[in-house]
DRENVEXGU-132563 format. One line per field, with one value per residue (C-alpha): x, y, z. Coordinates in pm, whole numbers, plus 32768, in hexadecimal, padded with zeros to 4 digits. Each point is the difference from the previous one (the first is absolute). Layout:
c1 = c(X	...)
c2 = c(Y	...)
c3 = c(Z	...)
END
This chain:
c1 = c(3D5C	8166	809A	8112	8106	7FF1	80DE	7F62	80C3	7F72	80B5	7F49	80B1	814C	7FE7	7FE1	7ECC	7F79	80A7	7F77	7FDF	7EB6	7F5D	7F2E	7F0D	8012	7EBB	7FFA	803F	8019	80D9	7F64	80B6	7FEF	8100	8071	7EEB	7EF5	7FB3	7FA5	809A	7F81	80CA	7F3B	80CA	7F61	8074	80E7	7F7E	8003	7EDD	804C	7EF6	805C	7F08	803D	803C	806D	7F45	8082	7F6D	810A	803A	815C	803B	8157	7FFF	7E92	7F37	7EE5	7F14	804E	7F47	80A0	7F31	809B	7F41	7EB0	8074	7FFF	80F3	8003	8158	809F	8109	8111	80C6	8168	806E	7F49	80D0	7F65	80A0	7FA7	80C8	7FE7	7F52	809E	7F23	806C	7EE1	7F8D	7EC2	7F7E	7EF9	7FA9	8152	80BB	80C5	7FA8	8105	80E1	8003	80DD	7F6A	80AE	7F6C	80D0	7F78	8051	7F3B	8004	7F45	80DF	7F01	802A)
c2 = c(36D7	804E	80DE	80E6	80EA	8132	812E	813C	8125	8135	8127	8131	80EF	7F58	802A	7EC6	8041	7EB7	7EBE	7EF4	7E8B	7F53	7EAE	7FBE	7EFA	7F79	7F68	7F8D	813A	8104	8074	80B8	80B9	8137	8114	8085	810A	7EF5	803D	7EBA	7FAE	7F00	7FBA	7F2F	7F61	7FC9	7FB1	8124	80DF	8044	809F	80B7	8048	80B9	8046	80E8	8174	8018	7F19	7F92	7F3D	7FE9	7F16	7FD0	7F85	8032	8115	8055	810E	7F9B	80BF	8006	8082	80A1	805E	80E1	80B1	7FBE	808F	7F15	8043	7F50	7FEA	7F45	7EFC	7FCD	7EC2	8017	7EB1	7ED2	7ED2	7EE1	7EBC	7EFE	80C3	8172	811D	8135	8121	8149	80E7	8169	809E	80F0	8113	8066	8037	8045	7EF9	8026	7F09	7EE0	7EC7	7ECE	7EEA	7EBD	7ED7	7ED1	7ED6	7EA4	7EED	7FF1	7EB7	7F18	7FBE	805A)
c3 = c(6742	806A	810A	7F82	808A	7F1E	7FCB	7F6D	7F6B	7F58	7F66	7F7B	7F15	804F	817B	80D5	80D2	8081	806B	80E8	8036	803D	801F	7ECC	7F86	7E9F	7F86	7E95	7F31	8113	811F	8129	8118	80DC	802C	8156	7FF5	7FD4	7E91	7F53	7EAD	7F08	7EC8	7F08	7EE6	7EAC	7EA1	7FA8	8117	8174	80BA	8147	8102	813E	8119	8123	802E	7E92	7F15	7EAD	7EDF	7EEF	7ED9	7F6B	7E9B	7F61	7EFC	8039	80AC	80E5	80E0	8174	812F	8131	8133	8109	8118	7F59	7EB2	7ED6	7EE5	7EB1	7F60	7EE2	8050	7EFD	8045	7F88	8090	808E	8062	80C3	8072	8106	8105	7FA4	7F4F	7F67	7F8C	7F68	7FB0	7FE1	8084	7EF8	8005	7E9C	7F58	8146	80C0	8170	8083	7F98	80D7	802A	80D4	8063	80B6	805C	80BF	8076	80AA	817B	8029	7F37	7EEB	7E91)
END
């Protein structure tokens, strides 16, 4: 397990909406952190995919696979929505993650997202 300093950036439909830094924990194939509003994020890295879970006032369960559509769940104010996630770009390295994806309802694109995570160790271990 490693302690990380993490920077989170999210743009939706080309507008920069969210940017913050956080302390994160990296444990094997996942990174866990909370945003300033207390929502907890868990990014789980697999072979050719990333799975995002977010708990809090807005819950997410999304899977990203480059060039593929996958089912995602969004829960807001007790309402659960099922959407399709189309991943345009998924780039993962040992120090960052870049996701570009669309949330789709039927044949209609609801929103286009660009998410960037960058992290580095804070405890001196690799």
